[in-house]
C-alpha positions as CSV (number, residue, x, y, z in Angstrom):
1,M,-0.3,-0.3,0.2
2,H,1.1,3.3,-0.7
3,I,-0.5,7.5,0.3
4,Q,-0.6,9.7,-1.4
5,I,-1.2,13.4,-0.3
6,I,-2.4,16.4,-2.1
7,N,-3.4,19.7,-1.4
8,F,-4.4,23.0,-2.9
9,R,-6.4,26.0,-2.5
10,L,-8.8,27.8,-4.9
11,K,-8.5,30.2,-7.1
12,G,-11.3,32.2,-8.9
13,V,-14.0,29.5,-8.0
14,S,-16.6,29.2,-5.0
15,E,-16.2,25.8,-2.8
16,E,-20.2,25.1,-4.4
17,D,-18.3,25.4,-8.0
18,Y,-15.6,23.0,-6.7
19,A,-17.5,20.2,-5.9
20,G,-19.4,20.0,-8.2
21,L,-16.5,19.2,-10.3
22,A,-15.8,16.9,-7.8
23,D,-18.8,15.2,-8.8
24,E,-18.6,14.9,-11.7
25,L,-14.7,13.5,-11.4
26,A,-15.7,10.9,-9.0
27,P,-16.6,8.0,-11.1
28,S,-13.6,8.8,-13.2
29,Y,-11.5,8.6,-10.5
30,A,-13.0,5.7,-9.5
31,A,-12.0,4.0,-12.7
32,V,-8.2,4.5,-12.0
33,P,-6.4,1.5,-12.0
34,G,-4.3,0.5,-8.6
35,L,-6.4,3.3,-6.6
36,V,-7.8,1.6,-3.9
37,R,-9.6,4.9,-2.5
38,K,-9.7,8.4,-2.3
39,V,-11.1,10.4,0.6
40,W,-12.0,13.9,-1.3
41,L,-11.1,17.3,1.7
42,A,-12.1,20.0,2.3
43,D,-10.9,23.0,5.4
44,S,-13.6,25.6,4.4
45,E,-12.1,27.2,7.2
46,N,-8.1,27.6,6.0
47,G,-9.2,27.3,2.5
48,V,-7.0,24.1,1.6
49,Y,-8.7,21.4,0.2
50,G,-7.6,18.1,-1.5
51,G,-7.3,14.0,-1.8
52,V,-6.4,11.3,0.4
53,Y,-5.3,8.5,-2.1
54,V,-4.3,5.1,-0.6
55,W,-2.5,3.4,-3.9
56,Q,-2.0,-0.3,-4.2
57,D,1.6,0.5,-4.3
58,R,4.0,2.6,-5.4
59,Q,4.1,2.5,-8.9
60,A,0.1,2.6,-9.3
61,M,0.5,6.3,-7.5
62,E,4.1,7.0,-10.3
63,D,1.2,5.4,-13.3
64,F,-1.6,7.8,-12.6
65,A,0.9,10.1,-12.5
66,Q,1.3,10.1,-16.4
67,T,-2.0,9.9,-17.6
68,E,-4.4,12.8,-18.8
69,L,-7.0,13.0,-16.2
70,N,-3.7,13.9,-13.6
71,K,-2.2,16.3,-15.5
72,S,-5.1,17.8,-16.5
73,V,-6.4,18.6,-12.6
74,A,-2.8,18.8,-12.0
75,T,-2.5,22.2,-13.9
76,H,-5.6,23.4,-13.7
77,P,-6.0,27.2,-13.6
78,N,-8.5,26.9,-11.1
79,L,-6.4,25.2,-8.2
80,D,-3.0,27.4,-6.9
81,D,-0.4,25.8,-4.4
82,V,-0.6,22.1,-5.2
83,T,1.6,20.2,-3.1
84,S,1.9,16.6,-3.5
85,T,3.6,14.2,-0.9
86,D,3.3,10.7,-1.1
87,F,3.9,8.1,2.3
88,G,4.6,4.3,3.1
89,V,1.8,2.4,4.7
90,L,3.4,0.3,8.1
91,L,1.6,-2.5,7.7
92,G,1.5,-4.0,11.3
93,P,0.4,-1.0,13.6
94,T,-2.3,0.2,10.7
95,A,-3.5,-3.3,11.0
96,V,-3.8,-3.2,14.9
97,T,-5.5,0.4,14.7
98,R,-7.9,-1.1,12.1
99,G,-6.6,1.2,9.4
100,S,-8.4,-1.4,7.0
101,I,-6.6,-0.7,3.6
C-alpha cells in the first residue's frame, strides 16, 4: 500500500463550484487502476482542499501521474499552491488500529 496526500487552494472558483466539479470527476477516479480509495478533503475555514489517495503500491501512483486525468487536474487554472506528498504504509500497526487499507 502507498498513501498520497494532495492539497491545494481554490483560485477564481467557489467551494460550491469545486464540489460540483469533484462530483463530476469522482467516477473517473473510481476507475483508475491501482487506486484503492480516494477521500476528498475540504477545509473551508482555511481554504485548503485536496485528497487522500490509497494506492495499491507506489507504481500505481507513479503510473497515474502520467495520465491525462492527473495532468488535467494538476494544471487546472482554478487550483493553486498544489502540493503532493507520498508515504509508505507500516502495515503491522495499521492493521492493529483498524486502518482498513
